[in-house]
VOPAGU-2260 file (C-alpha; in pm, 1 decimal, decimal comma):
REM VOPAGU-2260
SITE   aa  ch    i         X         Y         Z
SITE  MET   A    0       4,4      -0,4      -2,8
SITE  ALA   A    1     126,2     341,0     -90,8
SITE  SER   A    2     191,9     595,8     170,5
SITE  LEU   A    3      11,2     935,2     134,5
SITE  LEU   A    4     301,4    1110,2     286,6
SITE  PRO   A    5     603,9    1188,3      71,3
SITE  PRO   A    6     936,3    1052,4     190,0
SITE  VAL   A    7    1111,4    1278,1     435,5
SITE  HIS   A    8    1497,2    1277,0     438,3
SITE  PRO   A    9    1649,7    1259,2     783,2
SITE  GLY   A   10    1853,1    1564,7     675,0
SITE  GLU   A   11    1528,5    1765,7     645,1
SITE  ILE   A   12    1443,8    1662,9    1006,5
SITE  LEU   A   13    1787,8    1761,6    1127,5
SITE  ARG   A   14    1778,9    2091,7     947,3
SITE  GLU   A   15    1413,9    2199,1    1023,3
SITE  GLU   A   16    1351,3    2055,0    1364,2
SITE  TYR   A   17    1697,3    2090,6    1519,5
SITE  LEU   A   18    1940,7    2325,7    1341,2
SITE  VAL   A   19    1708,1    2597,2    1248,9
SITE  PRO   A   20    1540,5    2631,9    1591,0
SITE  LEU   A   21    1863,6    2626,9    1761,4
SITE  ARG   A   22    2019,2    2868,1    1506,0
SITE  MET   A   23    2305,6    2627,1    1479,0
SITE  SER   A   24    2503,5    2579,3    1149,4
SITE  ALA   A   25    2586,9    2245,3    1020,0
SITE  GLY   A   26    2965,1    2329,9    1083,2
SITE  ALA   A   27    2895,9    2413,6    1451,4
SITE  LEU   A   28    2706,1    2092,5    1503,2
SITE  ALA   A   29    2985,2    1894,2    1320,8
SITE  ARG   A   30    3242,3    2047,5    1574,9
SITE  LYS   A   31    3025,2    1937,3    1864,5
SITE  LEU   A   32    2999,0    1592,1    1715,4
SITE  ASN   A   33    3367,7    1568,0    1639,8
SITE  VAL   A   34    3299,8    1473,6    1266,5
SITE  PRO   A   35    3394,0    1637,4     943,0
SITE  ARG   A   36    3204,3    1951,2     855,4
SITE  THR   A   37    3112,1    1816,7     516,7
SITE  ARG   A   38    2930,3    1509,3     684,4
SITE  ILE   A   39    2679,1    1723,7     854,8
SITE  GLU   A   40    2654,3    1966,7     570,6
SITE  ARG   A   41    2572,8    1697,0     319,2
SITE  LEU   A   42    2324,6    1531,0     555,0
SITE  ALA   A   43    2145,5    1862,1     622,5
SITE  ALA   A   44    2139,8    1925,7     243,2
SITE  GLU   A   45    1986,0    1575,7     191,7
SITE  GLN   A   46    2278,4    1451,7     -12,3
SITE  THR   A   47    2384,8    1171,2     202,7
SITE  ALA   A   48    2239,5     918,4     437,1
SITE  VAL   A   49    2265,9     890,9     826,2
SITE  THR   A   50    2522,2     644,6     915,1
SITE  ILE   A   51    2539,5     423,4    1236,3
SITE  ASP   A   52    2821,0     643,1    1362,6
SITE  THR   A   53    2633,7     966,9    1288,9
SITE  ALA   A   54    2314,7     827,1    1443,1
SITE  LEU   A   55    2507,2     752,1    1759,7
SITE  ARG   A   56    2651,3    1108,6    1775,1
SITE  LEU   A   57    2318,9    1281,9    1696,4
SITE  GLY   A   58    2129,2    1070,3    1951,9
SITE  ARG   A   59    2386,3    1151,7    2218,3
SITE  PHE   A   60    2392,6    1530,9    2139,8
SITE  PHE   A   61    2009,3    1583,9    2095,6
SITE  GLY   A   62    1908,0    1349,9    2376,7
SITE  THR   A   63    1725,9    1124,3    2135,3
SITE  THR   A   64    1834,5     771,7    2053,2
SITE  PRO   A   65    2048,2     637,0    1762,2
SITE  GLU   A   66    1739,3     430,6    1662,7
SITE  PHE   A   67    1543,1     759,0    1606,4
SITE  TRP   A   68    1787,1     858,1    1337,6
SITE  ILE   A   69    1842,4     526,8    1198,1
SITE  ASN   A   70    1464,5     476,7    1168,9
SITE  LEU   A   71    1427,2     806,5     989,9
SITE  GLN   A   72    1680,0     679,5     740,3
SITE  THR   A   73    1520,3     338,0     697,1
SITE  SER   A   74    1182,8     473,6     640,4
SITE  TYR   A   75    1310,1     717,2     374,6
SITE  ASP   A   76    1513,3     446,3     203,1
SITE  LEU   A   77    1216,9     198,9     198,1
SITE  LYS   A   78     973,5     465,3      55,3
SITE  ILE   A   79    1227,6     570,7    -213,3
SITE  GLU   A   80    1319,2     215,1    -310,5
SITE  SER   A   81     961,4      82,1    -309,2
SITE  ALA   A   82     852,6     361,2    -541,0
SITE  ALA   A   83    1151,4     299,9    -785,8
SITE  LYS   A   84    1077,9     -72,0    -790,3
SITE  ARG   A   85     705,9     -84,5    -760,2
SITE  ASP   A   86     645,1    -285,8   -1078,4
SITE  GLU   A   87     937,6    -522,2   -1023,7
SITE  ILE   A   88     825,5    -602,6    -665,4
SITE  ALA   A   89     459,0    -634,2    -769,5
SITE  ALA   A   90     555,0    -896,1   -1015,4
SITE  ILE   A   91     701,7   -1129,6    -745,7
SITE  PRO   A   92     450,1   -1401,5    -656,1
SITE  VAL   A   93     311,7   -1431,7    -305,4
SITE  MET   A   94     400,8   -1768,2    -143,7
SITE  THR   A   95     100,9   -1963,5     -60,4
SITE  ALA   A   96      57,9   -2237,9     206,2
SITE  ALA   A   97     103,1   -2589,6      82,1
């Protein structure tokens, strides 16, 4: 079943729900997380995915959980991939009980 909501990249959540309200730049967050500036800049620009390492760091810094960030990424990936492969996946037969 198709979702009515469009896929939301974790970078959009990071940017709109955390960085903008805190008036924090991606570079400033990167310094606090002890990661390369480009990692957070590319994530906030929706150009890259949340990695396990980044999820651990974001969870710690923002008082969330790593699972929150990974689940955002997984949900996004599933929606993008299922749309891209809708016909191919639909052509796979469903196993029936013997």
